[in-house]
N, C-alpha and C positions, 0 to 999 in steps of 0.2 A: 676817092677821099678815104675810105676805110682803108687802102692798100698801101697807099702811100703813107699814112699813120702807122699805119703795123710796122712800115721801112723804117722808119726814124724811131720806133719803140725800139725795137731790135736792135738800130745805131746806139743808139743811146747805151744799153743794156751791154755789147758789145764792149763799148769803148771802157763802161766800168769795169765791165769785169777784166780787162787789161788792164789798168789801173790796178786793181785789186792785186791780182796774180805778181804784179811787176813790184809792188810793194811788200807782197809775202815775201819774193824771191831775195829781195834786196835784205829785210830781215832776216832769211837764212843766210845768207854769206856772213854778215855781223854775226850770229850767233855762232856759225863755225870758226870763226876769227877768233872768236874770246874763248871757245871750246879749246884751238888750236893754242892759247894763248902767245 
């Protein structure tokens, strides 16, 4: 049970990390476009 639970936790953590990095990279793109004018 413990190991399986850990794997699920890690999976969720990884997915949320990917989502956050995707959002930040999208935000960076938008900011760069605004700066470029």
